[in-house]
C-alpha positions, 0 to 999 in steps of 0.5 A: 500499500502506498503512503498518503498523497500529501500533494494537490493531486491527493486533495483533489481526490479527496474533494471528489470523494466527498461529492461523488464526482466522477473523473470524467466530468467536465464541470470542474477541472483540476485547475478549477479545484486547485483555485478553489483551494487557494481561495479557501486557504486564504479566506478560511484556513489561514485566518483559522490557524492564525486565530489559535496563536500557537506559533504556526508558520512563525519564521525570522529574518535578520535585517542589518541596520543601515546608517541614517536609514529609519525605514525598514520593509516588513517581510512580504510573505507575512500573514496580513503583512504583519509581524510576530515580534520585532527585536534588536540584535546587539553587535551584529556582525561582530560576534558569532551568532551564538553569542548575539544578544537579542533585546526587546524593541518596543512598539510605539503608537505615532502619537507617542513620538510627539513632543510633550512638555509635561515633565511628569510624563513618562512618555517624553519623546526624548526617553522613548525608543522603539518602532512604529509601523507605517503601511508596509514598513516600520520606522525606527525611533529616534533616528539616533538608534541607527547613527552608528549601527552595529545592530540588526533588527530581527523580524519574526513573522507568520509566513503565509502558506504558498498558494497551491499548485499542480504537481505538474507545475513543480519538480521533485528532487531526485538527486543532489549533484553538488555545486548548486545542481539538483536533478528532478523528476521532470522540468515544467515547460514555462520555467526560465531563469527569469523567475524565482523558486521556492524549495518545500518539504514534501512531508508534514509540516510541509516546511518551507525550506528556502524561498526565492532561490535564483536559478541560473541554469536549465539542463533539460536533457539531464533534468537538472537545475542549477541555483546560485543559492540552493539551500544546504538543507535540500534533500531528495524528495523535496518540491521545487516550485515557482516562488509563492507557490507549492504542490502541497498545502502548507498547513497541518495535515489534520487541516487537509480534510477541512480544506477538501470539505470547504472546496467540496461544499463550494462545488455542491453549492454551484451545482445547486445540490441543496440537501448535500450542501446543507449536510456538507455545511454541518460537517464543515462546521463540526470539522472546524470546532474539532480543529480548534480543539485540536490545534490549541494548546499546542503544547499540553504538558509545559506551563507557559511562563508569564513575564510582566515586562511593563510592570511597575518595577520592570524595565521600560522603553527608556534610555539608560534607566528602567521605568520601575526606577522612575516610578520608584524615585517618584514614589519616594519624592512624594513620600518624602514630601508628605513626611516633611509636611507632617513633621 
């Protein structure tokens, strides 16, 4: 018995089984069903998995600070162009990666960066530091942070799953030749060196191994591809596809039946198959409820530690001293003043 089919082919077969759709039908082509799945991935599956906040898809990218540059683009593959966390790496490029110190980099609201003349305010712009968001980028504040940059920004973000494609539009690695060269089962006819390519794990959790690989040569006779930045983690059986696509759905495998059911319901709705559609929607709702219970908590045994970074006596968003010290001094001054009046 062959193992499970994790590809878009397997998902198409699952959809057809749910609506007893014969292979000889002409109503929905494989490309139609793949397009339906892409829509459901973006509109249903991604929001569902994002809602449980269990660190699915989280990746990190380090971007060196550039002198005089305060604007940095948010990674374009993030879900809803959002961030999971932004931190600062100290002494980037001067110490080994294992010795880098990762520091908190607070998020500010734009109004916090405006000057204030209230000396009692703990949010004076000359003491604040951090960043604020502006469209598809972040702004480092204040600008003095990058006057002499020796650090880097670490972007953590939820990498959005790639859009599904047919296995005919992808290539499976069959051998690793070396020097950036891999042999594949077949090379799609429309592939060129002008495009970028992604490398994806073929088994759960369908992890993206490397995005945006640069293809420098195509040898159709030997079915070999040469990349200038091939990942050292490349392995036989992995999939290569045009950037932002993959022949496997990059979601937890337990979500595959739910995705197939969502698309099956779309097909039944378009066929005006009323009773099966209503039954299918009930099944979809039950599957969603079960998935939410399955995906959270992701770790059932360990207790998550709660760290109050913004408490009364914790370090705050200030240069050189903590917010806790600030408030401790203020409380001390007020107490001393009250004591003086009493005496």
